[in-house]
N, C-alpha and C positions, 0 to 999 in steps of 0.2 A: 613562802605565800604573802607573809609579812612584810617581805624587804619590795614584794608589789603594791600594800596596796596604795591607790590612793595614785599611784604613776602612771603618768601617758604614755602608752608604751605604743610603737611601730609596728603591724606585723609583715617584718619582710622575708623575705624569702631564702630561707637558707641557699637555696643552690646558688649558681653562676649563675650569669644575666642570661644565657641562654636557653635559659627554661625555661618551659609555654607555658607553666602551669600559673592558675591564674592566685595572681597573689592578693590578699587582704587590701583594702583604701588605707588608707591614711591616718585616714579620723574616726578609726573604729578605735573607743577606750575601753580598757578593761580594768576595772573595779575591784579592790578582792580580790586578787586572782592573780597569778602569774603568765607568761604565755602560753602554758601548757594549757591552760585552762580555758585561754582564747580559742587554740586549736581545737581543747573539746568541742567548744560552742560550733563552732563553724560545723567541727564535722555531723554536729545531730541536724543542726539547721538545711546543712547542701551538705547533702551524701557524694551527690556529683563532683565537689571539689576534690581533688586526688590529695593525697595522704603524703609525704617524707617516709622514703624508707628509714629502716631501722639503724638500715646503715650509716645514712647522710645523719638522723639525729644525730649519731654517735661521734661521726667523725664529727661536729661540729660541735660539738659539748652540751648538746639536748636531750633532756631522755627523748628513751622510744615513745609511740603513741598507745605502747601495752604499758607504759612507766604512769601515764597522763592519765588512762583509765582509774589506775589503782589509787590513783591521787585520788580525786573524783568518790569513789565509791565508797574507799573510808573516811573521806569528810564528812560521810551521811547526811549527806546534805537532802533536803527536802524539794520541790519544787519551789516552793515559798524562799527557801534560801536563795534557791542557783538565779532566780533573778532577781533578787538583790542584790548577790555578788555581780552578775554580769548582765548588764545596760548594755547588748548588741541590740543595735535596729534589726528588721528584717532583713534577712538573705536576699537578696534576687541573685535569678542564675544570672552568672559571669558570661559574659559578653566576650566573642575577639573583634569588634568593633562593628559598620556598619556595612552591609550590602548594598547591590546594586538596587533592589528596590529601596532604601533610605532607611530601615528597620534591624534590629537585630537581630542575630540567632546565636543561639547555644551554643560550645564549641561543640565541635563529631557532626555539627549540618543537622541539627534535629529540627523539630517544629518551630513554627516562630515564636519571638516572642509572646508570654505571657496576653498583655495589653489587648493589643492588635487582634488578634487570634482570640480573646477572649469577646471584644468590642461584638467582633460579626457570630461569634456565638449568639450575641444578648439579643441583635438583631434578627438572629435567625429564630429565634424564640420569642420572641413579641407576642404580647397575647390582644393590643390594641392597635391604632394608628398614634395616639397618645402618646402610648408606652417607646414603642417605634422611635417618636419625637424626640423623646425625652432623649434615650438614649443617645441620642444623634447633639443633640445640644449640649449635656453637659457631660460634655466625652472631648470636647474641640479639639486637643492633644491629639488622642490616640485616633484622630476619623484618617482614614487615610480614602487616595478613590477610589479604591474598590466596594469601599462600603453602602457608597449610592447604588450602587444596583443592587447590592442586595437586600437594604432598605425599601427600594422601590418593588422589591418584586416580591420580599413578603407582605408590603401594601397592597399589591395585587391578590397577596395570598389570604389574607383576611379579609379581603373586600367577598371573594368567592367562595368561600369555603363554605361559608352557612348559605341555608336560602333564604335568609329574612338576616344580612351581616346592617352591623349596627351602626346609624347612621355617624358619617364623618364630618367633622367639622370645618368650612373653608378655610379657620385659621389653621389650622392641622396643615392641611394641604398646602396655603400658599407659604408657610413656615418652612417645610418641607422644600418648596419649589426654590426659596430664597438661600435655602442652604445652599441645595443642588449651584444656587446660576451665581452664587458666592465664590464657590470652591471650584468652580467649570475648568476655568485653563487650566489646573493641574490636573484634567482628565486626560489619557488618553488617546485616540481615535477608536480603542476599542470599548474602552466604557462609555465614552459618548455615542458611539453606535448603539448601547445597549438602554440607555438612557434615555436614547430618544426612544424607542422601538416602546420601554418598562411606560413611559410617557405617553406617550397613545393609545397604549394598552388600557390604562386610568383613567385617561378621557381628560385630559389636559388639553384645551385648545387650542387647533395650530397655529395664531394669531398668539398666543398668551404668550407673554413672557419666559417661561421655561422653556419651551420648544421651539423658539427663537432666539434666546441665547445659544442652545443645543447648535440648532443649527448653522447660525452665524462661527461659534466655534470649530464646527466641521466640517465648510467649509475653508474654514481658515487655514485647517492642517492637512486638506487636499494639496494635492501638489499642483501647483497651476499649469491649467493648461499649453502648451504653446497656440503662441497666436496663428489663426491658418495662414497659409502664404497666399500673397494679393496675387486678383487674377490681373494679366496681363489687359491689356484694353480690344477689345476683341469690335471685330467688324461685324454688319449684318449676318453671310452667311456661316462665319466661324461662331460668333452668336448664336445661329440657330445650329451649328452642333456640336458644340456645349453644352446647348440647355436640352437637345435629345439623347445624347451620353450620361447626364445628372441622375441620377436614383432620386434628386430629391423633385428632383421635374414631376414625377408622376402625383403629385398633390391636385396644382393646380393647372395642368398641362395646357389646355386653351389659349384661356389668357397669354400665359407665358411665350407660344410659339407666336400667338397674332400680334407681340410686341416686337419677338426678335425678326419677323418678316417682315414687319414694316418701316424697322430700319433697317434693313438691305437694301441696298444698291443691287440691281438688276444684273451687273456685270458679278456680283458678291455670289450669286444663289449659280451653285454649280449640279451639276446633274449628282453626284453623291450626295449632296445636302438632301436635294431632294426628294431622292430615294430613300435616306432616313427618314423625314417627313412622312412621306404616304404609308412605309413600312411600319412607322410608329401609330398610324391613324387606324394600318386596317388591324395590326395586332388589337386595339387598346379600343374598338369600335369606337372610334371620336368622331361623328357624323359632322364635324366642322364646316357651315359651308365656306368662308373665310378660306380656311388651308383649303380646300379643297379646290376650289376654284383659282386659288394661285397654282396649284399644281396643273390646272388646266391649263391657266395659261401659259404654263412655265412649255409644257411639251406644245404648245403650238406655237410661241414664239423658236423654239432648240430645235424646230423639228428636223432639217436637216443635219446634224450634228447628234441627234440619236437613232442609236439602232436597236432592232426590236426588242434585244435583251433587258435595257435599259426601260425601253418601254412599256413592257409585259409587268414591271415594277410599278411603274409609277401609276397605272389604271387599274392595280389590283383595288384599291381603296374605294376606288367610284363603283364596281359590280358588289364587291363583301358588304359594303353598306347604302344599298341599294341607294345611287344618286348621280343623277342626271346632270350634269352641270349648264350651266347657261352659256358658257363661253361658246360662240355659234358655228367653230372653224373646231373644235375638238372632234366631231364625228368624223368632218371630209378630212381633217390629218389623221386619222388613224386609218381610213382604207389608206388614204395615199403610205403609210408606211407598210400596212399589207403588204399593200403590192406592189412594196420595192424589198422588202425582206422577209417573203415568205418561205423561200425554199432556200434560205442562208440558217434561220432555225427553228423548225418546228415544231419544236414545244412550245420557244416564243410564244408562236403564230398561235398554236393553239391555247395557251393561257387568254393571250387579248382576248383572242373570240369567244374564251369561258364569260372574261367579265364583261362581253359587249352582251351576251347571251342573258346574263340578271338582268340586264338596262332593257331586256328586247329590243335592241340596237344591233339586229345581223349582218352585213353586209352581201349580196349576195357575190359579189363576182370572190372575196372569199372563200363563199362556202364554196363553189364553184372549184377551188384550188383544192383545199383540202380534202374536198368530196370524189376528187381526180387520181384514176387508179398510179399512176405514176406517186405520190404523196403517197399517197398509203403502204406502197412498194416501199418506198426509201424509208419510212418509220418503224416500218416492223424488225427489219434486220437493226435497230438500235437499242440502249440497255432501257429505255424509256418506253419500250413499244406500246407496256399492257395500259399505265396512263395514258398516253396519248390514245388509245381507241376507247379508254372507258371514257373522255372529254370527248372525242367524236360521236358515242354514241349518246350522248346527251345533246352535244350541239345535233343530231338528225333527229332524237325526239322534240327537239324545241321546231327544229323546220316540221315535222312530222303534227304538231300541234298550234305552233303557234303564226305561223306561213305557210296558209293554206294554197296559197297561188305560184308557189314555188314549186319551177319545172326542170331546175338541176339536177345535178347528178346527189349523188346520196351514198347513204354506205351502206356496202354489198350487207344483206342480210349475216353470214359466215362470219363476218367483220367486228358485230355487233356483241357486247358485252353486258354485265350487268353493269348499273350507273352506279349506284351506291349498296353493294350487296350487305354492306352493315352499319351499323348504328353512324354517324360521324363523330368523327372522334372528339370534338368538346363535348358531346353528348358521354361519350364512354367518361370522359377525363372528372366528371360531374356526376354522376349515372348515383350518386349519394347525400349529393343535394338536389335530385328529383324530385317531382310528387307523384311523380310513373308507377310506383307500388301501392302507396296508398288508394289510390285512384283504381287500380286494379283490385284489391282490393275489396273497395265500394261497388267496381260492376261485379264480382262475383257474389254479394251479399245479393246485392239488387237483381237480380238478369240469372244467375244462374253461370257456370265456368263452359257451360258446351253453348253458351248464346253472345260470346264476344273471341276473339283474337288477338294476341297481345304481338308484338314487334312483328308483322306480318311483311314480308317485300315484296309488292305486287307490282307485273312487268311495266316497265321495262328495269325497271330495279331500284323504286322507290318504297322507303320502309316506310312502315303506319302505325302508329302507336298504340293502337286500341282498332280494329274492324266490328261491325255490324253488321248481319244481312236482317235488311226489312223486307216483308212482302208489301203485297202492290194495295194494302189495310191495314199498313201501318204497323201488324204486329212481330216481333219480332223472330226470327229461327234463329235455330241452331244452325250454329256459320259451320260444323261439320257434314251437315246432312249438304250444305250446299257450296256448288264452287266459288268460294271465296274473289277470287278475279273477274273483273271486268273485262274482256279480250282489247287489243291492242296488236295494233292502231284502231282507235275505237270505227274510222271508216271500212275496216276491211271487213267487217261483221256487218250482212243485212238486217236493217231496222225488225222484218219480223222476226228473224229468228232471235230477235235479243233476248234475255233473261229477263221479265220483268220483277224482279227480285233488285232491291234496292240497298246497294251500301255505303254502309256512312260509316265514315271515316272521324274517329274523336282525336284531336293533333292538340296535345301539349303547348302551350306556348312560354314555356320558362323563361327568366329572367336575363338570359345569355344569348336565348336567341332574335335579340330586337338589340339596336343599338345602344348605346352606353347613353343613358340619361333621356331616351327618347322612347316614341313607342312606331318606331319604324320598322320593321321588320326586317332583318340580314338579307341579303339576295339571295345565300342560298334559301332557306326558308321560304323566301318568297315562289321564288323557283321553283319549290317543291309544291307549295299548297296550289300555286296555281296550275301545275300538269295536271294532278291528279281530280282539280276541279274539270281541268277540261278532257279528260280520262270519262271524267264519269260518275267520279265517285264525291259524296252530299260528305261536306266539311260541317265538321261541329269543333268550333277552335275550344278550349280552355286557356283562357289567361291567367297568368299565374298570381296578379293583384285577388283575382276568385278566390283561387285555389289555397291563397296565404291567409285566405280569411275566415276561412273553415274551419273549428276549433273540435276537432274530434269525428271519427269515423259517424258520428250519429250524422252533426253536420252536412258530413260533408255527402252520401248517400240519402239526405232532403238532396244537395246543391245538382248532384248525378240527376235526379229524378225529375227535378224541373227542367234539365236541360231536355233529358230526351222527351220527357212530353211537348215542351213546346216546338218537338219536330214532329208531333203524334203516333213517338211511339207506343206501343202500348205492348205487356209483357203478364205473366202471369199466369192466371186461370182465366182473368176477363180479356186476356191477349192468345190465345193459344197455344 
């Protein structure tokens, strides 16, 4: 030991160069001791360092570890003397080099190095925003990108953990914001997303420097979107067809269609394009006069080239949207097409007449043809016989109610079927948005279950929302004690034998019963209400605007009471 006193000694591994054991750094110095003393100090301060085997040490001429320990014990060295003998710096965990995250790991794949993990633990245990910021600002070399989301999350916990959180100085938030902005280029995309989310929860302004910087960095990290392919230059009809096929077109359809239609030349408007336009208007309840007039004009101009199967699709929006075009030759043109094509396509012929029936424009000549025995026998053996008979039954009802002067053929009674035996498809699809259930509950509490009928289908097949039977003095009668149906056809029953009781039908006018952005009833709704009125039922419309304005069942009951009393109806003890 005296020979080694004051001598600068390098700690070298006595093993071969292939040895993977960590070696002592060359700047360590030993004072007042030999290599054995240095090895003992290393064992005491860092037990994880692997020691040499006895055989290795003896092979190199060095004493075994047991010999070193005996030397140390025989010196009877106190802790003060040991500290005087050995002036060694604190031993840090020996590392194998940087990993893919840029930090260091101890041998054997253990946890991350102490400073980085220790800083995260300090941030997670910070007791105030000021302490949180102090840990970040005083340790710039130990801060990693993942520490900033930890700091923001801890800040949100500090602000939300107490019922009355301590006030946070604006300067503290600004300093934290500046730290994140300064180090934002080193963040990965996940860290940026977490910081954005936490900054928004903490109330940082969306137009402030922190969120703007994070958003800019996020957009920079995202892969650039490929530019959309340039569309070819489309002319009139092609542009119109492309617009009808575009999903984005649903937002502002009328203006886009009108512009495309105005830019099209007459020869570019093909039947296919006009059929697409007609179907789109009918499907989305778009009652746009300029577009409907364009379809009517096209039908008149192209009359000779159009067959009934195309014409049925072109006239569909006129009946559905309850729109009679201004084109003077529209009706004469359709009569000529029906006369020419009636026997070729029976279903198309009936579809055209259904659209005209909704417009109250039934040509007598076409009615004579479709009610003839030859036409009825022809369609009876076809796959669409039931739908044709249903449409013919509706046409016969229209003739009965709207054309009292008609003297031609009629549909035989044995061929008649209920027109609409169940609610329409639109009502069934949107039943969860309907006001029918709450109106039924209001009537039940107001009148009682025995004084109204819901969803009753009356001859010749029209469904009603709610039906009441009312005496001549205005008292609401129990429906089950009365015949709820009025005779059909009305003129078949002598006036002297008619039931004096009135039938009041409450008609729900939901939002989808009207053309879009308008107050015009759809053709099928207008036809039903018109025919029920002509059969003698008293109609009480309930518009959706009035129903939507009622807040709760008490207001709805008050609304229904006012509606019924306006008709002179009475119920309860005073009404009998």
